[in-house]
C-alpha positions, 0 to 999 in steps of 0.5 A: 516487470518490477518485483518490489517488497517493503518491510513495514506495514501497510497504513491505510488512507483515512479520510482527509482532514481540512482547516481554514486557512483565511479564506480558503480550504485546505485540505490534509492527509492524517500525520500517519498516512503522510510519513507512511507515503514518504517512507514508500516513495524513499523506499521504493527511490532506494529499490528501482533506479529507472524512469517512471513507467508510463502507458497501460500498467497492471499491477499486482499488490499483497498486503500483509498485517500482523497476527494479532498477540492474542491469537491462540496457536491455532487460530495463528497457524491458520492465519499465518498459511493463509486460512484465515485472513484480515475481514476486519478494517482497515478496508482493502481499498484504504491501503491501495489507495494510500499505497498506491499514491505514495508510490506516484511519480517514483515506480509510475507517473501518475496512477491514472495508468494502472490499467489492471489491478489484483489485490489483497489483505493477508496476516503475517509474523513479517508484516509487509508490503509486495509489489509487481508491476507488468508494463502491457505493450 
């Protein structure tokens, strides 16, 4: 099992943008998403030195978002302990998409090999992404 913690806040996948290149239309990620995926891949390469995994994988990801500065002490405490969870945008599936794509070729060959996925959004005073990858035998 691989367990990694990335000490930076998650970034959600945005809708791709399009540009015309002659007669061709090319799609690209926003700069913020592109930087996030590159930072994720670089950090994963630094922490994980093995070959990318192949075969069926089960992945667990916890996304920790920052608690808003304007919260009351009581709500801040409830968010920090996990009683209040994020229900606002960005959507969980957009966090998942950008994160799985960023780790392609580093932790796994391709994210199509993931057969099980357990995820959640949480608040924390320390925004981060925690990932566990388990190979099914």
